N, C-alpha and C positions, 0 to 999 in steps of 0.2 A: 212053267213062269208065273209064280205068284202073282195076286193082284197087287197095285202097287197103291201107297196111299201116302199121299205126302202132309205132312200134319206143319201149321203154322198156329205158332204161339202170337197173344199180344203180349205188349212189352211191359206186363206184370206191375205194372204202376197202382192198381188200387185192386189186386185178386179177394175175391169170398171165400174161394176153395184153394184146397191142394191141386193144381193142374197137371202137373207131372202125376202124381199118385192117381189122378182120373185118367189121365193117357194109358200108366199101366194095368188098369182094372179091363179096361178096350181090349188094349194089345194083348194079355192074359185070355180073354175069349174068343180071338181070334190067332192063337198061336197056331202057326204053320200054315195058315191060311192067306194070311194078309201081311203084306212087307210093309210095316211103318216106318217111314222117315224122316227127318227135318227138311222140310220143304227147300229145295234149292232151285234157281231161276232158270239154269241149265238141262233143266230132269224133267220128263212127260212122267205124269202120275195118270193113274187109272180114274184117281180121286184127290180131293183136299179136304183134309177134317183141320177145320180153323178153330181152336179153344184160345177162347176169351176167360178173362177171371172176374168180369162184371157185366151188366146188363150193357154199358157201354161198345162194348164189343168191336174196340177200333183195328183188330189189325189188319192190317191191308196183303190182299191175297191176288188183287188181278195179275202181277208179274209172274204170278203159275200155270203150267201147261197143266192141265186138268182135262181129258176128254169126258167125263161125266161130270164134272161142277165140283160145288163144294155142300159140305155140311157143317153146319156151325154149333158151337155149345157154347154157354156163358154159366151156368150152375151144374155142381155136381149130380144134382137131380136129372139132368141130361144124359146122364150114362146110360140109363138102358134103351133111351131114343136114338140115342147114337146107334147102340148097336142091332137096334130091329134094322133101321137104318142100312148100316151095313151089309148086314145079313138079305135085306131084300133086293141090294144090289147084286152081290154076291149070285144069287137065286138067278137075278135076271140076266147074268153075263153067263150063268153056266148053259 
């Protein structure tokens, strides 16, 4: 069973970058290793990825179940950091 990552986006009222494109870059890096899906309240995830469009990073996520917590980004400059954090998490879990 693949590692499950729930993705939570902010509402997009003031995005400073293409959040969907950023997620696609992250997903491509983890192809066949992490299952990314939009977070749903009735699903258990290994980790949550909260993607904000600006520094306010206002997306709520406490309603979602994640055994390892969450990681947050609010800039396309965070893509490499998110990849590194997810790689480290996968390594710890293996």
